C-alpha positions in Angstrom: 143.4 138.1 198.7 146.0 136.6 195.5 143.8 133.9 194.9 142.2 133.1 191.7 139.7 130.3 191.1 138.3 128.8 187.8 135.4 126.8 187.2 133.7 125.9 183.6 131.7 122.9 182.8 132.4 121.2 179.1 130.3 118.3 178.0 128.5 117.8 181.8 131.8 117.6 183.3 132.8 120.5 186.5 136.4 121.6 186.4 137.8 123.8 189.2 141.4 125.5 188.7 143.4 126.6 191.3 144.9 128.9 189.4 148.2 129.7 192.0 148.8 126.5 192.9 147.6 124.5 189.6 145.8 122.2 191.2 142.7 120.5 189.0 139.4 119.0 190.3 136.9 117.2 188.8 134.3 118.2 190.7 130.1 116.8 191.5 127.3 119.8 190.9 126.8 120.9 194.4 130.6 121.2 195.1 130.9 123.4 191.7 128.2 125.4 192.9 130.0 126.0 196.5 133.5 126.8 195.5 131.6 129.5 192.9 129.1 130.8 195.6 126.1 130.3 193.4 122.7 128.6 195.2 122.5 125.7 196.8 118.9 124.9 197.0 117.3 121.7 197.0 120.5 119.7 198.7 120.6 118.4 202.7 122.1 120.7 204.6 123.6 117.0 205.8 125.1 117.1 202.1 126.7 120.9 201.9 127.9 120.3 205.4 130.3 117.7 204.0 130.9 118.9 200.7 132.2 122.3 202.4 134.4 120.7 205.0 136.1 118.8 201.4 136.8 122.4 200.0 138.0 123.3 203.7 140.5 120.8 203.2 141.7 121.6 200.1 142.2 125.0 201.2 144.0 124.3 203.8 146.2 121.7 201.7 147.1 124.6 198.8 144.7 123.0 197.0 141.6 125.3 196.7 142.3 129.1 197.2 145.6 129.3 197.0 148.2 132.2 197.7 149.9 134.1 194.8 153.7 133.1 194.6 154.6 136.4 192.8 156.6 137.3 195.4 159.2 133.9 195.8 158.6 133.7 191.9 159.8 137.8 191.5 162.5 136.5 193.9 163.7 133.5 192.4 163.4 134.9 189.0 165.8 138.0 190.0 168.4 135.7 191.2 168.7 134.0 188.0 171.0 134.1 185.3 169.4 133.5 181.8 172.1 131.8 179.3 171.8 130.8 176.1 170.3 127.2 176.0 168.8 127.0 172.4 169.5 128.1 168.9 167.6 128.4 166.1 169.6 128.1 162.7 168.4 129.8 159.4 170.0 127.3 157.7 167.8 129.2 153.9 166.6 132.4 153.4 164.8 131.2 150.8 162.2 129.0 149.7 160.2 126.3 147.0 156.9 127.1 148.5 155.0 131.1 149.2 152.7 130.5 151.6 150.8 133.5 151.5 150.8 133.9 155.6 154.4 133.3 155.6 156.4 136.1 158.2 159.0 135.7 155.9 157.6 137.5 152.9 156.5 134.2 151.7 159.5 132.7 153.1 162.6 134.4 151.9 162.6 137.6 153.6 162.2 139.5 150.9 165.7 137.3 149.1 167.8 134.4 149.3 171.1 133.8 151.2 172.3 130.3 152.6 174.0 129.6 155.7 177.5 128.6 155.3 179.2 126.2 157.2 181.8 128.3 158.3 178.9 130.1 160.1 177.2 126.4 161.3 180.2 125.9 163.0 180.4 129.3 164.8 177.0 129.0 166.2 177.7 125.7 167.3 181.2 127.1 169.5 178.9 130.3 170.6 175.9 128.2 171.5 178.7 125.8 174.0 180.5 129.4 175.1 177.5 131.1 176.2 175.7 127.9 177.8 177.8 128.2 181.4 176.6 124.9 182.9 173.7 124.6 180.8 174.4 120.5 179.9 171.2 119.5 177.4 171.9 122.5 174.5 169.2 122.8 171.4 169.8 123.4 167.8 166.6 124.3 165.0 167.2 123.9 161.4 165.0 126.9 160.1 163.7 128.2 156.9 162.7 129.3 154.3 163.1 125.2 154.0 166.3 124.0 155.1 166.4 121.3 152.9 167.9 123.6 150.2 170.9 123.9 151.9 170.7 120.4 153.3 174.8 119.7 153.0 175.5 122.2 155.3 172.9 121.2 157.9 174.8 117.5 157.7 177.8 119.5 158.6 176.5 121.3 161.4 175.1 118.4 163.3 179.0 116.4 162.2 180.7 119.1 163.9 178.3 119.6 167.3 178.9 115.7 167.8 182.1 116.6 167.6 182.5 119.1 170.2 179.6 117.7 172.6 182.2 115.1 174.2 185.1 117.4 174.8 182.5 120.2 176.0 180.8 118.3 178.4 177.5 119.2 175.9 174.4 116.8 174.7 173.1 118.4 171.8 169.4 118.3 170.7 168.2 119.0 167.3 164.8 119.7 165.7 164.4 120.2 161.3 161.2 121.9 160.4 160.7 121.5 156.3 157.7 121.9 153.8 158.7 118.4 152.4 158.9 119.2 148.4 162.6 117.9 148.6 162.8 114.6 150.9 163.7 111.8 149.5 164.5 108.6 150.9 168.0 109.3 151.6 167.0 112.6 153.3 164.9 110.9 154.9 167.4 108.3 156.3 169.1 111.2 157.2 166.6 112.9 159.4 165.7 110.0 161.2 168.8 109.0 162.6 170.2 112.6 163.4 167.0 114.8 164.0 165.3 114.6 167.9 162.7 116.1 166.2 161.2 117.1 162.8 158.6 119.7 162.2 156.1 118.9 159.1 154.1 121.6 157.5 151.0 120.4 156.6 147.9 123.0 156.7 145.3 119.9 156.9 142.6 118.9 153.5 144.1 119.1 149.4 142.1 122.6 149.4 142.6 124.1 152.7 146.7 123.1 152.2 147.0 124.5 148.6 144.5 127.6 148.8 147.7 128.8 151.6 150.9 127.1 150.7 151.5 127.2 146.8 154.5 125.7 145.4 157.0 127.9 142.9 155.5 126.2 139.5 151.4 125.7 140.5 151.7 122.0 141.1 149.7 120.5 144.3 152.3 120.8 147.9 149.8 118.7 149.1 150.1 115.9 146.3 153.9 116.1 146.3 154.5 116.5 150.8 151.9 114.1 152.3 153.3 111.2 150.6 156.8 112.1 151.7 155.6 112.5 155.0 153.9 109.5 155.5 157.4 107.7 154.5 159.3 109.5 157.0 157.0 109.0 160.2 156.2 104.8 159.3 159.7 104.9 159.4 160.9 107.4 162.4 158.8 104.4 164.9 159.1 105.9 168.5 161.3 109.3 168.0 159.7 112.5 168.1 157.7 114.5 165.6 154.6 117.4 164.4 152.5 118.0 161.5 152.2 121.6 162.1 149.8 123.7 160.3 147.8 126.9 160.8 144.7 128.1 160.1 142.8 131.0 158.9 139.4 132.9 158.4 139.1 130.9 155.7 139.1 128.0 157.2 137.6 128.3 160.6 136.0 124.1 160.5 139.7 123.9 161.3 138.8 120.6 163.1 138.3 119.3 160.0 141.9 120.1 159.6 142.5 118.0 162.4 140.9 115.2 161.6 141.4 114.3 158.1 145.6 114.3 159.2 144.9 111.7 161.8 142.8 109.8 158.9 145.9 110.3 157.4 147.7 108.2 159.6 149.6 111.0 161.3 149.6 111.0 165.4 150.9 114.0 166.2 149.5 117.1 165.1 150.1 120.9 165.7 147.2 123.5 164.0 147.7 127.0 165.4 145.8 130.4 164.2 147.2 132.4 162.1 150.0 135.7 162.7 148.9 138.1 160.3 147.7 142.1 160.2 143.9 142.9 160.5 142.4 143.7 157.3 144.4 140.9 155.7 141.0 138.1 153.9 142.9 135.2 156.0 143.6 137.5 159.4 141.1 135.9 162.3 139.1 138.6 163.6 137.0 138.9 166.6 134.0 137.2 165.4 135.6 134.3 164.7 136.0 133.4 167.9 132.9 131.9 168.8 133.0 129.5 166.1 136.8 128.8 166.9 136.3 128.2 170.3 133.5 125.8 169.5 135.8 124.1 167.0 138.3 123.1 169.4 135.3 121.6 172.3 134.7 119.8 169.0 137.9 118.3 169.0 138.3 117.7 172.6 135.2 115.8 173.0 136.2 113.5 169.7 139.3 112.8 171.7 138.0 112.3 175.1 136.1 109.1 173.5 138.8 108.5 170.3 142.3 108.8 171.9 143.9 107.7 168.9 146.1 111.2 168.3 147.6 113.8 170.6 146.9 117.6 169.1 149.6 119.4 170.7 148.4 122.7 172.2 145.7 120.2 174.5 148.6 118.8 175.8 149.1 119.2 179.4 151.8 117.8 182.4 149.8 118.5 185.4 152.5 116.2 187.7 156.0 117.6 186.0 154.9 121.2 184.9 157.4 123.9 183.8 159.7 125.7 185.7 159.2 128.9 187.6 161.3 130.4 184.8 159.3 129.0 182.5 156.1 129.3 183.9 156.5 132.9 183.8 158.6 133.7 181.1 157.4 131.3 178.3 159.9 130.2 175.5 163.1 132.6 176.5 163.3 134.7 173.4 166.6 136.8 173.5 167.8 135.8 176.3 167.7 131.6 176.2 166.7 131.3 173.1 168.3 133.1 170.1 168.0 133.2 166.1 171.0 132.6 163.6 170.9 134.8 160.0 172.5 133.5 157.3 175.4 136.0 157.6 175.4 135.3 161.6 173.5 137.8 163.4 171.5 137.2 165.9 167.9 137.9 167.3 166.1 137.2 169.9 164.1 134.6 167.7 162.7 133.4 164.3 160.3 135.5 163.7 162.0 139.1 165.0 164.7 138.5 161.9 164.7 141.5 160.3 161.7 143.0 161.3 161.3 147.0 160.9 164.2 147.1 159.2 166.6 145.3 162.2 164.7 146.8 165.0 165.4 143.5 167.5 168.9 143.1 166.0 171.1 141.8 169.3 174.6 141.4 167.8 176.1 138.7 166.0 178.4 135.5 166.6 181.7 137.7 166.3 180.3 140.2 168.7 178.1 138.4 170.7 174.8 139.9 172.3 176.0 143.3 172.2 172.2 144.9 172.5 170.0 145.5 175.9 168.1 142.2 176.3 165.7 143.5 179.3 162.8 144.2 177.2 163.1 140.6 177.2 164.6 139.1 180.1 161.4 141.5 182.6 158.5 140.4 180.1 156.8 137.8 181.9 153.4 137.3 182.9 153.6 139.5 186.0 154.4 142.4 184.2 152.3 142.0 181.8 148.5 144.4 183.3 146.2 142.0 180.7 147.8 138.7 182.5 147.9 139.1 186.0 143.8 138.2 186.5 143.9 135.8 183.9 143.0 131.7 185.0 145.6 130.6 181.8 148.4 132.8 183.0 150.9 129.8 184.0 149.9 127.6 180.6 150.6 130.1 178.3 153.6 132.3 179.7 151.8 135.4 178.8 152.1 134.0 175.5 154.4 135.0 172.2 156.2 137.6 172.2 156.5 138.0 168.5 152.6 137.4 167.7 151.8 140.6 170.2 154.7 142.4 168.5 153.4 141.8 165.8 150.0 142.5 166.4 149.9 145.4 168.5 153.4 146.5 168.3 154.5 145.2 172.2 156.0 142.1 172.8 154.2 143.3 176.9 151.0 143.7 174.9 148.9 140.1 174.2 146.2 140.2 171.3 142.7 139.6 173.0 141.7 137.3 170.4 144.6 135.2 170.5 144.0 135.0 174.4 140.7 133.8 173.6 141.5 130.6 172.1 144.4 130.0 174.3 142.2 130.2 177.3 139.5 127.6 175.7 142.8 125.8 174.5 143.3 125.6 177.9 140.0 124.3 179.2 139.8 121.7 176.2 143.2 120.2 177.5 142.0 120.1 181.7 138.7 118.3 180.1 140.7 115.5 178.6 143.0 115.1 181.4 138.8 114.8 183.4 
């Protein structure tokens, strides 16, 4: 058959998604029933005929019951050479918070370590040399906490800008920060030089401070919220996200999202924690119905009050991702690499040091020396769990690091996270309706 249709109703709106083409339709009850082969008693024959004719017209245009694109997309990927376009620089393997859920051993990767300016410059050179024809390149400043090594951040930005014109490249920079060390000088620099900034906050004070305690016991919430608001107010139209994590301990996370909106933030991202089963804050299967209801509550609120953007509901149906991103996602291990303070290369920031360096790929000195086929071949067509899923071209098979952390295999999506992703997609499509 090859085609996949997915239909659902939310808050009185009927939506039909043609998975292969990506076409989305808001339909009346009769069309909804016909698409789903449900009984249509009570409708006039003429009504049914008109609705059926409209469905057939859309079928003819390839917007309903469209054929699978797998063969063409596999062929396109087979002839495509992946080149590095983005680096995540671990500027500091140290942190002044001790977030309970941090994948990096509560923020410090088991020990300190700051990237030198020399390693940072080598990373810029590596990216230029391995990006081939790519003109637009990205560098993410990450940690630990990057502001612990802020002078080196500035040196790397200056060097990248020095090199970009002669190299025919354009660099974009992102910085992720917990905000504790922000001051007016740093805020001015970040707003001038960073194309995007990610501000870590989990929501309400009691939620944030439970999971994100300061070294020394002060309230992280009280310290960072005024600094984040100062940064955002001065930032103007430049991109930013306030980014949080929800856990089993705050299943009513929509209240955290709304709290951040009430504070004045307009771009918000809150994601489920990735934690080992048995952890007191790990998301459990029995939490899924509660969390799905929270997503739906948030979507219905945003439909009536579109005063902020929730990242996980944002869908672009007109200018969506290219084939590669549609089926493989972020490009970890191929187009996107992480660099440690020592100059070692890993598939992404969440794989650094995992399982005694199992995912070590090489270094800035040697280049990529490990076999990256497992990452380059990891896509929605290589994952049996994805093949029949209506969300597959929107989540691109999910996060490989999360899959490994939760199931021990980058090709094995976690079903709990899949259910949450499906609900987020439904909510995003509802908002577009």
